[in-house]
C-alpha positions as CSV (number, residue, x, y, z in Angstrom):
1,M,-12.2,-16.0,18.6
2,G,-10.7,-18.8,16.7
3,S,-7.1,-19.4,15.6
4,I,-5.2,-19.7,12.3
5,H,-3.4,-22.9,11.3
6,L,-1.3,-23.0,8.1
7,R,-1.8,-25.9,5.7
8,P,1.2,-27.2,3.7
9,G,0.8,-27.0,0.0
10,T,2.3,-28.7,-3.1
11,P,4.3,-26.1,-5.1
12,D,3.6,-25.9,-8.8
13,D,6.2,-23.4,-9.9
14,D,6.3,-24.7,-13.5
15,N,2.7,-23.6,-14.0
16,R,2.7,-20.2,-15.6
17,D,-1.1,-19.9,-16.2
18,Y,-2.7,-16.7,-15.0
19,L,-5.2,-18.7,-12.9
20,P,-4.2,-22.4,-12.9
21,E,-7.4,-24.4,-12.9
22,S,-5.6,-27.2,-11.1
23,L,-5.6,-25.0,-7.9
24,K,-9.3,-25.6,-7.4
25,N,-10.1,-28.3,-4.8
26,S,-6.4,-29.1,-4.4
27,D,-3.4,-28.5,-2.2
28,I,-1.4,-26.9,-5.0
29,V,0.1,-23.5,-4.4
30,V,1.7,-21.0,-6.7
31,N,4.3,-18.5,-5.5
32,E,5.0,-15.6,-7.8
33,N,6.2,-12.1,-6.8
34,G,3.2,-10.4,-5.3
35,N,0.7,-13.1,-6.1
36,N,1.1,-16.0,-3.7
37,S,-1.6,-18.6,-3.1
38,Q,-2.7,-20.8,-0.2
39,P,-4.1,-24.3,-0.6
40,Y,-7.8,-24.3,-1.6
41,P,-9.7,-23.6,1.6
42,E,-11.4,-26.7,2.8
43,R,-14.5,-24.9,4.1
44,L,-15.1,-22.8,0.9
45,E,-18.6,-23.4,-0.4
46,E,-19.6,-23.0,-4.1
47,H,-23.1,-21.7,-4.7
48,R,-25.2,-21.2,-7.8
49,G,-28.5,-19.5,-8.1
50,V,-30.7,-16.7,-9.2
51,V,-30.3,-13.6,-6.9
52,V,-31.2,-10.7,-9.1
53,D,-32.5,-9.9,-12.7
54,G,-33.7,-13.5,-13.2
55,E,-30.2,-14.7,-14.2
56,E,-28.0,-17.3,-12.6
57,D,-24.8,-16.4,-10.8
58,T,-22.0,-18.2,-9.0
59,W,-20.5,-17.2,-5.7
60,Y,-18.3,-18.7,-3.0
61,L,-18.9,-18.4,0.7
62,Y,-16.5,-19.1,3.5
63,V,-18.1,-19.9,6.8
64,P,-15.3,-20.3,9.4
65,E,-15.3,-23.0,12.1
66,S,-15.3,-20.0,14.6
67,Y,-18.6,-18.7,13.2
68,R,-21.3,-18.5,15.9
69,P,-24.9,-18.7,14.6
70,G,-27.2,-16.2,16.3
71,T,-24.4,-13.7,16.8
72,P,-24.3,-10.5,14.6
73,T,-21.4,-11.4,12.2
74,P,-19.2,-9.2,10.1
75,L,-18.9,-9.9,6.4
76,V,-16.0,-9.2,4.0
77,I,-16.8,-9.2,0.2
78,S,-13.6,-9.9,-1.8
79,M,-13.7,-9.2,-5.5
80,H,-11.5,-11.1,-7.9
81,G,-9.3,-9.6,-10.7
82,G,-10.1,-9.8,-14.4
83,Y,-9.8,-13.3,-15.9
84,M,-10.2,-14.7,-12.4
85,T,-12.9,-16.2,-10.3
86,G,-14.3,-16.0,-6.7
87,W,-12.5,-19.2,-5.8
88,G,-9.3,-17.8,-7.4
89,Q,-9.6,-14.7,-5.1
90,A,-10.1,-17.0,-2.1
91,V,-6.8,-18.9,-2.7
92,Y,-4.8,-15.7,-3.7
93,T,-5.7,-13.9,-0.4
94,S,-5.6,-14.8,3.3
95,W,-9.2,-13.7,4.0
96,T,-10.2,-17.2,4.9
97,M,-7.4,-17.4,7.4
98,I,-8.3,-14.1,9.1
99,A,-11.9,-15.2,9.1
100,E,-11.0,-18.3,11.2
101,R,-9.3,-16.1,13.8
102,E,-11.9,-13.4,13.9
103,G,-15.2,-15.3,13.2
104,F,-16.5,-13.3,10.2
105,L,-17.8,-14.5,6.9
106,V,-16.1,-14.0,3.5
107,L,-18.1,-13.8,0.2
108,F,-16.2,-14.3,-3.1
109,P,-18.6,-13.5,-6.0
110,D,-18.0,-14.3,-9.6
111,A,-18.4,-11.6,-12.2
112,H,-21.5,-12.4,-14.2
113,Q,-19.9,-12.3,-17.7
114,R,-16.6,-13.8,-18.9
115,R,-14.9,-13.3,-15.6
116,F,-14.9,-9.5,-16.1
117,W,-16.8,-7.0,-13.8
118,L,-19.1,-4.4,-15.3
119,I,-16.9,-1.4,-14.7
120,D,-17.0,2.0,-16.3
121,V,-14.3,3.1,-18.6
122,P,-14.1,6.7,-19.9
123,E,-15.8,6.8,-23.3
124,E,-12.7,8.1,-25.2
125,Q,-10.7,5.2,-23.7
126,V,-13.0,2.3,-24.6
127,E,-11.2,1.5,-27.9
128,Q,-7.8,1.4,-26.2
129,A,-9.1,-0.6,-23.3
130,T,-10.7,-3.2,-25.6
131,A,-7.5,-3.6,-27.7
132,W,-5.2,-3.6,-24.7
133,R,-4.9,-7.4,-24.6
134,E,-3.9,-9.6,-27.5
135,D,-7.3,-11.3,-27.5
136,G,-9.0,-7.9,-27.6
137,I,-11.2,-8.9,-24.6
138,Y,-10.9,-6.6,-21.7
139,L,-14.3,-5.4,-20.5
140,N,-18.0,-5.7,-20.6
141,R,-19.9,-2.5,-21.3
142,P,-21.9,-1.6,-18.2
143,P,-25.4,-0.1,-18.4
144,E,-25.7,3.7,-18.4
145,D,-27.7,3.7,-15.2
146,V,-25.5,2.4,-12.3
147,D,-28.6,1.1,-10.5
148,D,-29.0,-1.4,-13.4
149,N,-25.5,-2.7,-13.0
150,H,-26.0,-6.5,-12.6
151,D,-22.7,-7.1,-10.7
152,M,-23.4,-4.5,-8.1
153,R,-27.0,-5.6,-7.8
154,L,-25.7,-9.1,-7.2
155,V,-23.5,-8.0,-4.4
156,L,-26.4,-6.1,-2.7
157,G,-28.7,-9.1,-3.2
158,L,-26.2,-11.5,-1.7
159,V,-25.7,-9.2,1.4
160,D,-29.5,-9.3,1.9
161,R,-29.4,-13.1,1.7
162,L,-26.6,-13.4,4.2
163,V,-28.3,-11.1,6.6
164,E,-31.3,-13.4,6.6
165,S,-29.4,-16.8,6.5
166,H,-26.3,-16.1,8.6
167,G,-27.1,-13.1,10.8
168,V,-24.7,-10.7,9.0
169,D,-24.3,-7.4,10.8
170,R,-25.3,-4.7,8.2
171,G,-23.1,-2.2,10.2
172,R,-20.0,-4.3,9.6
173,V,-20.0,-5.2,5.9
174,Y,-16.6,-4.6,4.1
175,M,-15.4,-4.9,0.5
176,Q,-11.9,-5.6,-0.8
177,G,-10.7,-6.2,-4.4
178,M,-7.7,-6.9,-6.5
179,S,-6.9,-5.4,-9.9
180,M,-10.2,-5.2,-11.8
181,G,-11.8,-6.2,-8.5
182,N,-10.2,-3.1,-7.0
183,A,-11.6,-1.0,-9.7
184,M,-15.0,-2.6,-9.1
185,T,-14.7,-2.0,-5.4
186,G,-14.0,1.6,-6.1
187,Q,-17.0,1.9,-8.4
188,F,-19.3,0.2,-5.8
189,T,-18.0,2.4,-3.1
190,R,-18.5,5.6,-5.0
191,Y,-22.2,4.7,-5.5
192,F,-23.1,2.3,-2.7
193,G,-20.4,3.0,-0.1
194,D,-23.1,3.9,2.4
195,H,-23.7,0.1,2.6
196,L,-20.1,-0.5,3.7
197,A,-18.1,0.1,6.9
198,G,-14.8,0.0,4.9
199,A,-13.4,-0.6,1.4
200,A,-10.0,-1.7,0.4
201,G,-8.2,-2.6,-2.8
202,S,-4.9,-3.6,-4.3
203,A,-3.3,-2.8,-7.6
204,G,-6.3,-1.5,-9.5
205,P,-6.7,2.3,-9.3
206,T,-9.7,4.0,-10.9
207,A,-9.2,5.9,-14.2
208,P,-8.9,9.5,-13.1
209,K,-11.6,10.7,-15.6
210,L,-14.2,8.6,-13.7
211,L,-13.4,10.4,-10.4
212,M,-14.3,13.9,-11.5
213,D,-17.0,15.4,-13.7
214,E,-16.6,18.0,-16.4
215,D,-16.8,20.7,-13.8
216,G,-14.1,19.2,-11.7
217,K,-16.4,18.0,-9.0
218,R,-16.0,14.6,-7.4
219,V,-18.4,11.9,-8.7
220,N,-19.7,10.4,-5.5
221,R,-23.2,9.4,-4.4
222,A,-22.4,7.6,-1.1
223,G,-20.2,9.9,0.9
224,A,-17.3,9.1,3.3
225,V,-16.0,5.5,3.7
226,P,-12.9,4.3,5.5
227,I,-10.5,3.5,2.7
228,W,-7.5,1.3,2.2
229,Q,-5.3,1.6,-1.0
230,T,-2.5,-0.9,-1.6
231,R,-0.2,-0.1,-4.5
232,M,2.8,-2.1,-5.8
233,E,6.1,-0.3,-6.5
234,R,6.7,-2.2,-9.8
235,D,3.1,-2.0,-10.9
236,D,1.9,-0.1,-14.0
237,V,-1.6,1.2,-14.3
238,P,-3.5,0.1,-17.4
239,P,-2.0,2.0,-20.3
240,H,-5.3,3.2,-21.5
241,Y,-5.6,5.4,-18.4
242,G,-3.5,7.9,-20.4
243,A,-1.6,9.4,-17.4
244,P,1.7,8.7,-15.6
245,V,1.5,6.1,-12.8
246,R,2.5,8.6,-10.3
247,D,-0.4,10.9,-11.2
248,V,-3.0,8.1,-11.2
249,V,-1.9,6.9,-7.8
250,A,-1.9,10.4,-6.3
251,L,-5.3,11.3,-7.8
252,N,-6.9,8.2,-6.5
253,R,-5.6,9.0,-3.0
254,E,-6.5,12.6,-3.2
255,Y,-10.1,11.8,-4.4
256,W,-10.8,9.8,-1.2
257,L,-9.0,12.3,1.1
258,G,-11.4,14.9,-0.3
259,V,-14.5,12.8,0.1
260,N,-13.6,11.7,3.6
261,G,-12.3,15.2,4.6
262,A,-9.2,13.6,6.1
263,D,-6.1,15.5,7.0
264,R,-3.6,15.8,4.2
265,T,-0.6,15.2,6.4
266,P,-0.4,11.5,7.5
267,V,1.7,9.6,10.0
268,I,4.2,7.4,8.2
269,S,5.5,3.9,9.0
270,V,8.0,2.1,6.8
271,R,8.8,-1.4,8.1
272,G,10.7,-3.8,5.9
273,L,9.0,-3.7,2.4
274,D,5.7,-2.2,3.7
275,N,5.3,1.5,3.3
276,L,2.3,2.8,5.1
277,A,0.8,6.3,5.4
278,F,-2.2,6.8,7.8
279,F,-4.5,9.7,7.1
280,E,-6.8,10.5,10.0
281,G,-9.4,13.1,10.7
282,G,-12.6,14.2,8.9
283,D,-15.4,11.8,8.5
284,A,-13.3,8.7,7.7
285,P,-9.7,7.7,7.6
286,L,-7.6,6.5,4.6
287,V,-4.6,4.2,4.7
288,F,-2.1,4.2,1.8
289,R,0.2,1.2,1.4
290,D,3.0,0.7,-1.1
291,V,5.0,-2.5,-1.3
292,K,8.6,-2.4,-2.2
293,N,9.8,-4.5,-5.2
294,R,6.4,-6.0,-5.9
295,D,4.5,-6.4,-9.2
296,H,0.8,-6.1,-10.1
297,G,-1.4,-8.1,-7.7
298,Q,-1.8,-8.5,-4.0
299,T,0.4,-9.8,-1.2
300,L,-0.9,-12.8,0.6
301,D,-0.8,-10.8,3.9
302,D,-2.8,-7.8,2.5
303,A,-6.0,-9.1,4.2
304,E,-4.2,-9.2,7.6
305,L,-3.1,-5.6,7.3
306,V,-6.4,-4.3,6.0
307,W,-8.4,-6.1,8.8
308,S,-6.0,-5.4,11.6
309,H,-5.3,-1.7,10.9
310,L,-8.7,-0.6,9.5
311,F,-11.7,-2.9,9.2
312,S,-11.5,-4.2,12.7
313,G,-12.1,-0.7,14.1
314,T,-14.9,0.6,11.8
315,R,-18.7,0.3,11.8
316,R,-21.5,1.9,9.8
317,L,-24.1,3.3,12.2
318,S,-27.8,3.3,11.5
319,D,-27.7,7.1,10.8
320,G,-25.2,6.5,8.0
321,T,-22.1,7.9,9.9
322,V,-18.9,5.9,10.5
323,E,-18.0,4.9,14.0
324,L,-14.3,4.4,14.7
325,T,-13.0,2.3,17.6
326,P,-9.4,1.1,18.3
327,P,-8.4,-1.4,15.5
328,R,-6.6,-4.6,16.3
329,R,-3.3,-2.9,15.4
330,P,-3.0,0.8,16.0
331,R,-2.4,3.2,13.0
332,D,0.8,4.5,14.5
333,G,3.7,6.0,12.7
334,D,7.4,5.2,13.2
335,A,8.8,6.5,16.5
336,V,11.8,7.8,14.4
337,S,10.6,9.2,11.1
338,I,12.8,11.6,9.2
339,A,12.9,12.4,5.5
340,I,14.4,14.9,3.1
341,A,13.9,15.3,-0.6
342,G,16.3,16.7,-3.2
343,G,15.4,20.3,-4.0
344,A,12.9,20.7,-1.1
345,S,13.3,23.4,1.6
346,L,11.0,21.5,3.9
347,G,11.8,18.3,5.8
348,W,10.0,15.5,7.6
349,S,10.7,15.1,11.3
350,N,8.7,13.5,14.1
351,Q,5.7,13.0,11.8
352,E,5.6,16.7,10.9
353,V,6.6,18.9,8.0
354,V,9.2,21.3,9.2
355,D,11.4,24.0,7.8
356,L,14.9,22.7,6.8
357,G,16.5,26.1,7.1
358,G,17.9,25.6,3.6
359,T,17.4,23.5,0.6
360,A,18.3,19.8,0.5
361,F,20.4,18.8,-2.5
362,I,22.2,15.8,-4.0
363,W,26.0,15.9,-3.8
364,H,28.2,13.6,-5.8
365,K,31.5,12.1,-4.6
366,L,33.6,12.6,-7.6
367,K,36.7,10.9,-9.1
368,Y,38.4,13.1,-11.6
369,H,42.2,12.6,-11.4
370,G,43.5,10.8,-14.4
371,L,40.4,11.4,-16.4
372,Q,41.8,14.2,-18.6
373,G,39.4,16.8,-17.2
374,G,36.4,14.5,-16.9
375,A,34.7,13.3,-13.7
376,E,32.9,10.1,-12.6
377,S,30.5,9.9,-9.7
378,R,31.4,7.4,-7.0
379,G,28.3,8.0,-5.0
380,A,25.3,10.5,-4.7
381,Y,24.1,11.5,-1.3
382,L,21.3,13.8,0.0
383,Y,22.7,16.7,2.0
384,A,20.8,18.7,4.6
385,P,21.7,21.8,6.8
386,L,23.7,20.9,9.9
387,G,21.1,22.4,12.1
388,F,18.3,20.3,10.7
389,V,20.4,17.1,11.0
390,A,21.1,17.8,14.6
391,R,17.4,18.7,15.5
392,A,15.9,15.8,13.7
393,L,18.3,13.3,15.4
394,G,17.7,14.8,18.8
395,G,20.9,16.8,19.1
396,E,22.1,20.4,18.9
397,A,24.4,22.2,16.4
398,D,26.6,25.2,16.2
399,E,28.8,26.5,13.5
400,A,31.2,29.4,12.7
401,D,33.9,30.1,10.2
402,G,33.3,26.9,8.2
403,V,33.5,24.6,11.2
404,G,30.4,22.9,12.7
405,H,29.7,20.8,15.8
406,L,26.9,18.4,16.5
407,T,26.3,17.1,20.1
408,W,23.8,14.7,21.6
409,P,22.5,14.2,25.1
410,D,24.5,11.0,25.4
411,G,27.7,13.0,25.1
412,Q,28.6,12.1,21.6
413,R,30.2,15.0,19.6
414,I,31.0,15.4,15.9
415,E,33.1,18.1,14.3
416,V,33.0,18.8,10.6
417,A,34.7,21.4,8.4
418,R,34.0,23.0,5.1
419,G,35.6,20.9,2.3
420,S,36.8,18.1,4.5
421,T,35.8,14.5,3.8
422,V,36.7,13.5,7.4
423,A,34.9,14.4,10.7
424,L,36.0,14.1,14.3
425,V,33.7,11.7,16.1
426,D,34.6,12.0,19.8
427,Q,38.1,12.9,18.6
428,D,38.4,9.9,16.3
429,V,39.1,10.8,12.7
430,V,36.3,9.2,10.6
431,A,35.7,9.4,6.8
432,M,32.3,10.7,5.8
433,L,30.6,9.7,2.6
434,A,31.7,12.9,1.0
435,E,32.9,16.3,2.1
436,A,31.0,18.9,4.1
437,V,29.7,21.7,1.9
438,E,29.0,25.3,2.6
439,R,26.1,27.0,0.9
440,D,24.6,30.4,1.7
441,G,26.8,30.7,4.8
442,Q,25.8,27.4,6.4
443,L,27.3,23.9,6.4
444,Y,25.6,20.9,4.9
445,V,26.4,17.3,5.6
446,P,25.2,13.9,4.3
447,L,22.2,13.0,6.5
448,E,22.6,9.3,5.6
449,W,26.1,9.2,7.1
450,V,25.3,11.0,10.4
451,A,22.1,8.9,10.9
452,R,23.4,5.5,9.9
453,D,27.1,5.5,10.5
454,V,27.3,7.7,13.6
455,R,23.9,7.4,15.3
456,G,23.2,3.7,14.4
457,L,19.9,4.3,12.6
458,H,18.5,2.8,9.4
459,T,18.4,4.7,6.2
460,S,16.8,4.1,2.8
461,T,16.9,6.2,-0.4
462,C,14.5,6.1,-3.3
463,E,13.6,8.6,-6.0
464,E,15.8,11.3,-4.5
465,V,14.2,10.9,-1.1
466,L,16.0,9.7,2.0
467,Y,14.1,8.1,4.9
468,V,15.6,7.5,8.3
469,T,14.1,5.4,11.1
470,D,15.2,3.1,13.9
471,H,14.5,-0.3,12.3
472,H,15.0,-2.0,9.0
473,A,13.0,-0.1,6.3
474,E,13.1,0.0,2.5
475,L,11.5,3.2,1.1
476,S,9.3,2.5,-2.0
477,K,8.8,4.6,-5.0
478,N,5.2,5.6,-4.4
479,M,5.9,6.4,-0.8
480,A,8.9,8.5,-1.9
481,Y,6.5,10.4,-4.3
482,L,4.1,10.9,-1.4
483,I,6.8,12.3,0.8
484,T,8.0,14.6,-2.1
485,D,4.5,16.0,-2.5
486,L,4.3,16.6,1.3
487,L,7.6,18.5,1.2
488,S,6.9,20.5,-2.0
């Protein structure tokens, strides 16, 4: 095992090029939301040569100082985005840093033509895809037979070379890509995933029409693969996909859950801006990550999370099956994990879907005096039945005649009453966010207030979903959609 040492860089924040060529062989760094670079890695080697099809290609190889010749060595193949290069992918990820600590090799191939991978696009979307950018250049048409795809043949050929030259362990070959590189990773994994022990990507979901055939069957030749999907909350899928972002993200996740046979109910962890859902079971796991307030691209720490939570604990055995061992970081959910969604009669508590005992709703705190019959909202809050609030937060509840009580093992006691905006908290009069509401004979209260203001927990609301945990957490849009689907 080696160690990571950060190198200082020279910021170039005035450069607005998509891939500033000045980054190559320099200490210049670019910091832009979701796409941050490191100084050009000192040990990154540029290679040119003929690997397949009699045509010359370019690729970049990182051999860490911690590499031990003669020892079976893992390999990560990292695929660049459209308009980018292998060396660009090297500076916009932290794979070389993780490689130094863990002792694996990293391969950064260049796409063969015009910095664009040979990826499929549904036939009816080709014209839209080609005209998507102002220069009209978006894609290279791949061959009809996937086995003739030069870019994928290049990857397979480079793996063979590295097995011979550097002792790469065929059971521990992984792939990760960004944007178009993610789409290429998805394509490679659907057809050649049996060569991989894991696949990951950021911000480049596959067009849904490529995932299923005309009969609604999954298009897949390689079987189960441990999968990591990173999405960005502010990202938009290519407009030629012809479907809402929410549907594209969900369909890409559902596709691999089906191929892997994983459980549809994950464990959830929301820490800071990182929203993670771990799907286990079946033939291989899937990890879904959504990053709050990030745009298209990849975070510089994505490689760390992918390696530590997934790749470090997966291996492809000689019989083709996937072996799972404990990863560097466990795929554990939050110890406190509670969620409700507006209009849902199910809730999320202790990493399980449970019956709310009613239907959660959004209640507005209204100002209307002096508005000549009108009203203005001074706040909107998610309400849940008193009984669910108590159970989810580890307490007990009772109610009768419009008055309810919540008690906890530490002795704290709350009293609420229908229509009252104040509660008694251990006999102190305390204002709630809004009044207690009675529906269908039972009391509802704002979960956010009880969890945060009374029990000292952390809350976050997004897309009419409220998440409660015991640490700082910011619920993201795609995770809110995932939770809504779980509770529907």
